[in-house]
C-alpha positions, 0 to 999 in steps of 0.5 A: 487602709494598710493595704491601700498604703502599701499599694501607694508606696509600691506605685510611688516606687515604680514611678520613681524607678520608671522616671529614673530609667527615662532620665538615664535614657534621656541623659545618654550620651553626654559626651562623644561616643567611640564607634569601633569598626572592625576593618580598615577604611574603604571596606563595606563595614567602614562605609556603613559606619560612615553612614550611621555615625552622622545619623546617630550624632544628629539624633543623639546630640553627641559626636560618634567618632569612628575608630578603625581597628582592623586586624585578625580578621576583624576579631581585634575590634571585637576584643577591644569592645569586650574590654570597654566599659559597658556604658554606651560610649564604646560601640562596634560596627561589625561585619559577619565574619568576626561574629559568626565565622571566627567562633568556628575557626579560632581555638583561643578566641578572646570573646564569645559573640553570644555572651560577651557582646550585645547585638543592637541592630543589624543595619543591613545585608548584602550579596558579595561579588566574585571579581578578578583582575582583567589579566585573568582570561576567564570571562565567567565563573564556569571558565574560572573553574575550568582554569583552576582545574587545569592549573591547580594552585595558580589562582590566588584569592584575597580576603579581608583576613583569615576567618572573614566572610570573604575568606569563607566565601572563597573557601566555600567556592573552592570546596563546592567547585572542587578546585585548588585556589590559594588564600591570601589574607589581608588586614581588611577589605580595602587593602585586599581590593587595592592589591587585586586592582594592582594585579598582585592577586587574581581573585576576590569575593568582595562586598558589591559596594566596594567593588562596583566603582572598580568594575564600572571603571574596567579595573576589575571584571565581575563574574558572579554574585553570591546570592540565590537571585541576581541583583536588580542593579546588575541583572545581567550578572549571573549568580555563582550558583548558576555554575556552582550549585548550592553556593550562597553567601550573604554579608551583613553589618551590625551595631554591638555594645559590650555585655552589661550595657544598660537596657535603656541605652540599648533600646535608645540605640536600636530605635535610632538604628531602626529609624535610620533604616527607614529614612529614604535618603539613607535607605537609598544610599545603602541600596546604592552600596548593594546593602538591603536596609534592615534595622531589626531588633536586638532579639532578632539579631541575636537569633540570626547570629546563633543560626549563622554560627551553626551554619558556618560551622557546618561549612567549615567542617565540610571544607575541612578547614582546621582551627587556628 
């Protein structure tokens, strides 16, 4: 009889705990949620966040308000995330640079991306595209490399900031092609693209989604994409690797929360992000931006982050890029 009573008590405790967890999940969110974006408006992480915010607002019944906090190659926003209360009311839409590249470049990074933040879901990944201002004579990657070798230091390439994916994509191109091109960092992909269009710099390796309208309008010339395969929407555009063997860079965009955020909230957000990736209308819009929808699990996302941190470390070491 005593054992039976103990089991009944234990079952009651488990029931109460499960009910409390479910209640906590159901009650979230009860007020607006701040969605930090690690770059200024206009870049791919911003465009991705502006697709995710309305979906989350509709699904969860509260406004998800975008807060663009560009600066320091995206690391400023991650630092703000780590300082926020771990209650699900401050989240971050990041690009890869500040999560997997910055740890290999910054001597005093104010966070550990595998310890201080929780990956919720990777929204999607995309190839980048190498674009130049129309005044640049090169009509192909091969011609651009030849031009850079003829006049070392004459080509300036923009990026979304030191340590960003665009920066390292340019450095990897520089290293593998054996050329001397000059890095010009900006406070985000939007400003970098604006100055390229204005002719203030000559080259940028940009998210395809951001550059495509300007390529179509003739304001920029596309020379190659950064994956190992040509993209379906532009089959005539070669890969950089066709001229520079071994070259490959993918960019991605993902949702994160501060360390200590309750698992019930992480789970709820992940389920909504996975559902978003499956919605045909959103998947179509992401695909139109050159982003392949993903919606993977927190565990899968964390594993990818660890692999990429190690991979970019090898690239940075090979390119002899010093830590700052």
